[in-house]
ZAMARGU-4260 file (C-alpha; in steps of 0.2 Angstrom, whole numbers, plus 5000, padded with zeros to 4 digits):
<rodrens>
0) 4895/4959/5066 | 4912/4965/5062 | 4912/4970/5044 | 4928/4974/5036 | 4931/4985/5021
5) 4942/4974/5011 | 4950/4979/4995 | 4963/4972/4982 | 4979/4979/4975 | 4986/4974/4957
10) 5003/4972/4965 | 4996/4955/4972 | 4995/4950/4954 | 5013/4956/4950 | 5007/4972/4942
15) 5020/4985/4947 | 5027/5002/4942 | 5045/4997/4942 | 5052/4994/4925 | 5057/4976/4922
20) 5048/4970/4937 | 5041/4954/4929 | 5027/4947/4918 | 5012/4958/4918 | 4994/4951/4918
25) 4981/4959/4908 | 4969/4971/4917 | 4954/4960/4913 | 4961/4945/4921 | 4967/4954/4937
30) 4950/4962/4940 | 4940/4946/4936 | 4951/4936/4949 | 4948/4950/4962 | 4930/4947/4960
35) 4933/4928/4961 | 4942/4931/4978 | 4926/4940/4984 | 4933/4958/4983 | 4922/4973/4978
40) 4935/4987/4978 | 4953/4990/4973 | 4967/5002/4972 | 4971/5009/4955 | 4988/5001/4952
45) 5002/5009/4943 | 5000/5021/4929 | 4995/5013/4913 | 4986/4998/4921 | 4969/5006/4921
50) 4964/5019/4908 | 4970/5036/4910 | 4954/5045/4906 | 4945/5046/4923 | 4928/5041/4916
55) 4935/5026/4906 | 4944/5021/4922 | 4928/5021/4932 | 4919/5012/4919 | 4931/4998/4918
60) 4930/4996/4937 | 4911/4997/4937 | 4910/4984/4923 | 4920/4972/4933 | 4910/4974/4949
65) 4923/4985/4958 | 4924/5002/4966 | 4939/5013/4967 | 4948/5015/4984 | 4962/5026/4978
70) 4980/5022/4973 | 4998/5023/4977 | 5007/5039/4970 | 5026/5041/4972 | 5030/5060/4974
75) 5047/5069/4976 | 5045/5079/4992 | 5062/5083/4998 | 5069/5094/4984 | 5068/5113/4986
80) 5069/5116/4968 | 5054/5104/4964 | 5035/5108/4968 | 5026/5091/4969 | 5009/5100/4970
85) 5004/5102/4951 | 5007/5084/4947 | 4997/5078/4962 | 4983/5090/4957 | 4982/5082/4940
90) 4981/5065/4949 | 4968/5071/4961 | 4956/5075/4946 | 4956/5057/4941 | 4953/5051/4959
95) 4938/5063/4961 | 4931/5058/4945 | 4932/5039/4949 | 4926/5041/4966 | 4942/5036/4975
100) 4944/5043/4992 | 4962/5039/4997 | 4979/5045/4989 | 4993/5035/4996 | 5009/5045/4994
105) 5027/5039/4995 | 5042/5049/4997 | 5051/5045/4981 | 5070/5045/4982 | 5072/5049/4963
110) 5080/5032/4960 | 5072/5018/4949 | 5065/5004/4959 | 5066/5000/4978 | 5083/4992/4980
115) 5093/5007/4986 | 5091/5019/5001 | 5095/5038/5001 | 5098/5047/5018 | 5091/5065/5019
120) 5100/5079/5027 | 5091/5092/5039 | 5086/5103/5024 | 5079/5088/5015 | 5068/5083/5030
125) 5062/5101/5032 | 5056/5102/5014 | 5049/5084/5014 | 5038/5088/5029 | 5032/5105/5023
130) 5027/5097/5006 | 5018/5083/5014 | 5007/5095/5024 | 5004/5105/5008 | 4999/5090/4998
135) 4988/5083/5012 | 4979/5100/5012 | 4977/5101/4993 | 4969/5083/4993 | 4957/5087/5008
140) 4951/5102/4998 | 4944/5091/4985 | 4938/5078/4997 | 4952/5065/4996 | 4962/5059/5010
145) 4981/5059/5008 | 4992/5048/5018 | 5010/5044/5018 | 5016/5026/5015 | 5032/5022/5024
150) 5040/5010/5010 | 5056/5001/5007 | 5067/5010/4995 | 5059/5027/4999 | 5065/5042/5010
155) 5053/5036/5024 | 5058/5018/5027 | 5066/5015/5044 | 5059/5016/5061 | 5069/5032/5064
160) 5061/5039/5048 | 5044/5035/5053 | 5047/5043/5070 | 5053/5058/5062 | 5037/5060/5052
165) 5026/5057/5067 | 5035/5070/5077 | 5037/5083/5063 | 5019/5084/5056 | 5001/5078/5058
170) 4999/5069/5042 | 4991/5052/5043 | 4999/5036/5038 | 4996/5021/5028 | 5001/5007/5039
175) 5009/4994/5028 | 5012/4979/5039 | 5025/4972/5027 | 5035/4987/5023 | 5035/4993/5041
180) 5042/4977/5047 | 5055/4976/5034 | 5061/4994/5038 | 5062/4989/5057 | 5045/4996/5064
185) 5034/4984/5073 | 5017/4987/5064 | 5007/4981/5080 | 5017/4993/5091 | 5014/5007/5079
190) 4995/5004/5079 | 4995/5004/5098 | 5006/5019/5100 | 4998/5030/5087 | 4981/5024/5083
195) 4975/5042/5078 | 4988/5043/5064 | 4983/5027/5055 | 4971/5032/5041 | 4973/5018/5028
200) 4980/5000/5029 | 4989/4989/5018 | 4990/4971/5025 | 5004/4960/5021 | 5012/4945/5029
205) 5031/4943/5029 | 5044/4930/5031 | 5055/4938/5045 | 5071/4929/5040 | 5070/4935/5022
210) 5066/4953/5028 | 5082/4952/5039 | 5092/4948/5024 | 5086/4963/5016 | 5090/4974/5031
215) 5108/4966/5031 | 5111/4970/5013 | 5111/4951/5008 | 5097/4953/4996 | 5089/4968/4987
220) 5071/4971/4989 | 5067/4964/4972 | 5077/4948/4975 | 5068/4946/4991 | 5051/4947/4983
225) 5057/4934/4971 | 5062/4923/4985 | 5045/4923/4994 | 5047/4938/5006 | 5029/4940/5006
230) 5017/4926/5011 | 4998/4925/5012 | 4991/4932/5028 | 4993/4920/5042 | 5008/4911/5034
235) 5021/4923/5039 | 5028/4932/5054 | 5017/4948/5056 | 5005/4946/5070 | 4990/4950/5059
240) 4977/4945/5073 | 4985/4957/5085 | 4986/4971/5072 | 4968/4969/5067 | 4962/4969/5086
245) 4973/4985/5089 | 4966/4994/5074 | 4948/4989/5077 | 4949/4992/5096 | 4955/5010/5092
250) 4940/5013/5081 | 4948/5011/5064 | 4935/5010/5050 | 4945/5012/5034 | 4950/5001/5021
255) 4961/4985/5023 | 4970/4983/5006 | 4976/4965/5004 | 4994/4966/4996 | 5006/4952/4993
260) 5020/4959/4981 | 5023/4946/4968 | 5035/4944/4954 | 5029/4933/4939 | 5042/4926/4928
265) 5029/4919/4916 | 5011/4922/4914 | 5002/4908/4924 | 4987/4898/4916 | 4969/4902/4920
270) 4965/4898/4938 | 4984/4897/4943 | 4996/4910/4950 | 4993/4924/4962 | 4974/4921/4964
275) 4976/4906/4976 | 4987/4916/4988 | 4975/4931/4987 | 4960/4919/4991 | 4970/4912/5006
280) 4973/4930/5012 | 4955/4935/5010 | 4949/4920/5019 | 4961/4922/5033 | 4956/4940/5036
285) 4938/4936/5036 | 4940/4922/5049 | 4950/4935/5060 | 4936/4947/5058 | 4923/4934/5063
290) 4934/4930/5079 | 4934/4949/5083 | 4915/4949/5082 | 4908/4948/5100 | 4891/4942/5093
295) 4898/4928/5083
</rodrens>
């Protein structure tokens, strides 16, 4: 049977590192609803969502029946006057203590939020790629896999950016089906062309028309999320079935992290809000996995 390693992410419940993003649900509710969805693992979420102390962080997850997958860590990679390694090493201590195996790096532009794009010059690209390899090697030294997450509003966003990373270093990628599509990269084509580089997966579904409005500058990323940019798996324009088939066919055996970036204007009542979409996504992915099983 095709058994997928499916995990959750607090952003599905509207928990985000961007100041003013929206109403933030308490950690106890988010973790409880993850278990209701049938998830047994999660990424950490933004700083402050889970306890800072590694032992306390691990205990909170354990008490809620969840294990740690890893987490999203924005890092400044492009500035020659800034060394990102010390800050990452501090983060890695918490990852190791909590048993989390994947640190998901993004190339932080230095701006607040994800509504603006910064273009790098040649010197910036050289510094970024060199730092990326350094951080990958430092994480590997303590048993943690470091991957780069192409992400809207970061320095690696567009198709050209992704190709620059693929050509310029051998660091693995977090394939985020939503952010790639919004940035102009076909996630299925990427999985087929570079299966050896896909080391972690964030699964999103996207409304393509809204994504085009982001590319055209009609909407900021934040506005687009508010307007329903992301949909439950199977209800948007990402070919999730083809993506899953490509990844599994290439031997991918890592995590599939369900993400549906959400902005909450108000705290929903119990049983209401993001949990319904999370349930729909999890059930859709499980049905696809069953369809991929030759013995089903």
